[in-house]
C-alpha positions in Angstrom: -23.4 46.3 -15.7 -22.5 48.4 -12.7 -19.3 48.0 -10.7 -20.9 46.0 -7.8 -22.3 43.2 -9.9 -19.1 42.9 -11.8 -17.1 42.7 -8.6 -19.5 40.0 -7.3 -19.2 38.0 -10.5 -15.4 38.2 -10.3 -15.5 37.1 -6.6 -17.7 34.1 -7.4 -15.5 33.1 -10.4 -12.5 33.3 -8.2 -14.1 31.2 -5.5 -15.2 28.6 -8.0 -11.7 28.4 -9.5 -10.2 28.1 -6.0 -12.6 25.3 -5.1 -11.8 23.5 -8.4 -8.0 23.8 -7.6 -8.6 22.5 -4.1 -10.5 19.5 -5.4 -7.5 18.5 -7.5 -5.1 19.0 -4.5 -7.4 17.1 -2.1 -6.0 13.6 -2.8 -2.3 14.4 -2.6 -2.9 16.5 0.5 -4.9 13.8 2.2 -2.2 11.2 1.3 0.4 13.5 2.8 -1.7 14.0 5.9 -2.1 10.2 6.3 1.6 9.5 5.9 2.6 12.2 8.4 0.0 11.2 11.1 -0.6 7.5 10.5 -4.3 8.3 10.0 -6.3 5.5 8.6 -3.5 2.9 9.2 -1.1 4.5 6.8 2.5 3.5 7.6 5.7 5.5 7.8 8.8 4.9 5.7 12.4 5.0 6.9 15.9 4.3 5.6 17.0 2.5 8.8 15.7 1.2 12.1 16.0 3.3 15.2 19.0 3.0 17.6 16.7 2.1 20.5 15.4 -1.4 20.9 13.2 -2.1 23.9 12.6 -5.4 25.7 8.8 -5.0 25.3 7.4 -7.1 22.4 4.5 -6.8 20.0 2.9 -9.4 17.8 2.7 -8.6 14.1 0.2 -10.5 12.0 0.4 -10.7 8.2 -2.7 -10.7 5.9 -2.9 -11.2 2.2 -5.8 -10.7 -0.3 -6.4 -10.3 -4.0 -8.5 -7.8 -5.9 -11.3 -9.4 -7.8 -10.0 -10.6 -11.1 -6.4 -11.0 -10.0 -5.5 -14.6 -10.8 -2.4 -14.9 -8.6 -2.2 -16.8 -5.4 -0.8 -14.7 -2.5 -0.1 -15.5 1.1 2.3 -14.7 3.9 5.1 -17.3 4.4 4.7 -17.0 8.2 1.3 -15.7 9.4 2.7 -13.8 12.5 5.8 -13.0 14.4 6.7 -11.4 17.7 9.4 -8.6 17.7 10.7 -6.2 20.2 9.8 -2.5 19.8 12.5 -0.9 17.6 13.8 -4.2 16.3 13.9 -4.7 12.6 11.6 -7.5 11.4 11.8 -9.3 8.0 8.7 -11.0 6.6 8.1 -12.7 3.3 4.9 -13.1 1.2 4.7 -15.8 -1.4 3.0 -14.9 -4.8 2.4 -17.3 -7.7 1.1 -16.7 -11.2 -0.8 -19.9 -12.3 -1.7 -18.5 -15.7 0.0 -19.0 -19.1 0.9 -15.3 -19.5 2.9 -12.6 -17.6 0.8 -10.5 -15.2 1.8 -7.3 -13.5 0.5 -6.4 -10.0 0.9 -3.7 -7.4 0.1 -4.1 -3.7 -1.7 -1.7 -1.6 -1.4 -2.0 2.2 -2.9 -1.0 5.5 -2.1 -1.5 9.1 -4.7 -2.1 11.9 -5.5 -0.9 14.4 -5.4 2.6 12.9 -3.5 4.1 15.9 -0.5 1.8 15.0 -0.1 3.1 11.5 2.1 6.0 12.4 4.4 3.7 14.5 4.7 0.9 12.0 7.6 1.8 9.8 8.7 0.1 6.6 12.3 0.1 5.6 11.9 -1.8 2.4 8.8 -3.3 0.8 7.6 -5.0 -2.3 4.7 -2.7 -2.3 6.9 0.2 -3.4 7.3 -1.3 -6.8 5.2 -3.0 -9.5 5.7 -6.8 -9.6 5.7 -8.8 -12.9 5.4 -12.6 -12.7 5.9 -14.8 -15.7 3.7 -17.8 -16.4 4.0 -20.3 -13.6 6.4 -18.2 -11.7 6.5 -18.1 -7.9 8.4 -15.5 -5.9 8.9 -14.6 -2.2 8.5 -10.9 -1.7 10.2 -9.3 1.4 9.0 -6.5 3.7 11.5 -5.1 6.3 9.9 -3.1 9.1 10.0 -2.0 12.7 7.5 -0.8 15.3 8.7 2.6 16.6 9.3 2.5 20.4 7.5 5.9 20.7 4.2 4.0 20.4 4.5 3.7 24.2 4.3 7.5 24.5 0.9 7.5 22.8 -2.0 7.0 25.3 -3.9 4.9 22.7 -0.8 3.2 21.2 0.6 1.9 24.5 -2.4 -0.5 24.7 -1.7 -2.0 21.3 -0.6 -5.7 21.8 -0.8 -6.8 18.1 -0.7 -5.2 14.7 -2.0 -6.6 11.4 -0.2 -5.7 8.2 -2.5 -6.3 5.3 -1.7 -6.3 1.6 -4.0 -6.5 -1.4 -2.6 -7.2 -4.9 -4.2 -5.4 -7.8 -3.7 -6.1 -11.5 -1.8 -3.4 -13.3 -0.8 -2.9 -16.9 2.3 -4.7 -18.0 5.4 -2.5 -18.6 5.8 -1.7 -22.3 8.7 -4.1 -22.6 6.7 -7.0 -21.2 3.5 -6.1 -23.0 5.4 -6.1 -26.4 6.4 -9.8 -25.7 2.8 -10.9 -24.8 0.7 -12.3 -27.7 -2.5 -10.5 -28.3 -5.4 -12.4 -26.6 -8.1 -9.8 -26.7 -8.5 -9.9 -22.9 -7.9 -7.3 -20.3 -4.8 -7.6 -18.0 -5.5 -10.2 -15.3 -8.5 -11.6 -17.2 -8.2 -15.3 -18.1 -8.1 -16.0 -21.8 -11.5 -16.9 -23.1 -12.0 -20.5 -24.1 -13.0 -21.2 -27.7 -16.1 -23.2 -28.4 
């Protein structure tokens, strides 16, 4: 093999390796991009609310849904609230495990309209952690948030009059300590135990 074909083969191998590496980096890079820009309704996270609170208000609606196969019930305690821009809001969602065994869940979230995602900022949220509910347990899960007053500086954001915060709970594996306590049923997490005939 002469030098030119060897060089071409090396270049093609390098390009293929680079593309493979980028494919693994795509998901974390896209997540970082969404968090920084609010693209796709991704929210921001902050330690505290801003110092500026405006008189202008915005309505925040709360939505709750469950992934197929998640046996919990899940709903917002209050379906909507009106807050001032920059003011800290505190909302609660009620979740209940009606089954006879512990079930773990994690919530994913989204904000609509998409343009509001970068301005809707969570201070504390149940969605940051896995939730485990014991049989028959009911819990109220808090989310603390604010809508950044700089939404008024965005030509599209200044027309937003209401924001919807949506959560979907998904079944997740029980933590090892919880799973060790659960009797073997032969069913997948979140799946109801099969009835014997």
